[in-house]
N, C-alpha and C positions, 0 to 999 in steps of 0.2 A: 187212512181211507175209511169213510163211513161204512158201517156194517148194516144199518137199517135199510132195507130195500122196500120201496113203496109198492103197493099192489097195482097190478096192471089193470087198466080199464076203470079206475076210480079216481075221483078228485082227491088230492092229498095236500095237506098243509105243509109248506116248507118255510123255514126261516134260517138264514145264515147270518152269523155275527162274527166279524173279525175285530178283535180288540188286542192290539199289540201282536204277540206271537201266538195267541190262542184263537182257534176257530171253533165256534159252536154251531152245530147243525141240528135243527129240529125237523123231524119227519113225523107229522102228526103231533102227539104229545111227548114223543120220545126225544130226549136231548142227548147228543153225543158231543164231548169236548175233545178236540184234537190239537196237539201241538203243531205248529206250522211255521214255515219260513216265508210264507207269502207276504207280500207288501202290496198295499193298495196303491194303485197308480193315481197320480194327481195330474192336474193340468189338462192337456188336450188328448189324453189317452182315451181310447174307445172303451165304452162300457156296453157289453153285450149281454142280453138276457135270452136264454133259450139256445145258446150256442155253447157246446161243450168242448170246443177246440177242434173237433173233427167234422164239423158241419152242424147244421140246425138239428135240434132235437125233434123227435117224432112224437108230438103231443100238443096240448093246448095249455096256455097260461091265462090266468084270470086274477084280478086284484093284486097287481104288483105294486110294492111300495119300496122306496129307497130313502133312507134317513142319513143325515150327515153326522150321526153319532151312533154309538152302540146302544141298542135298546137293553133295558134291564130284563132279567128273567120274568119279572112280573108283567112288564109291557108285552113281551112275547106271549105269555099266557093269556093276557087280555085279548090279543089278536086271535089266538087260537079259539078261545072262548067255548071250549067244549063242542066245536063244530057248528056254532050258531052264526058264524060269519060276521063277527064284529069288525067293522072297517075303521080305519083311521080317518079323522081324529076320533079318539076314544070318547064315548058318550058317558 
């Protein structure tokens, strides 16, 4: 379970990367690496953003991106970009 809790009432950068049995979560510039047994679904499985399993989240989402590969640490850092809002594709 991730231990970094984002501040309430503020926009927060999140990135999640699943690579094999490793789950990396960035909250702002803080990265946590967790071992996981999760398996990404393929085919016709539903992909939900903003639903944590118990219903919709109470908040807003902006600038959502999904890649078909695991981004490198450097690419995630470029996305975060010190809070300057660099969007994909990288300039």
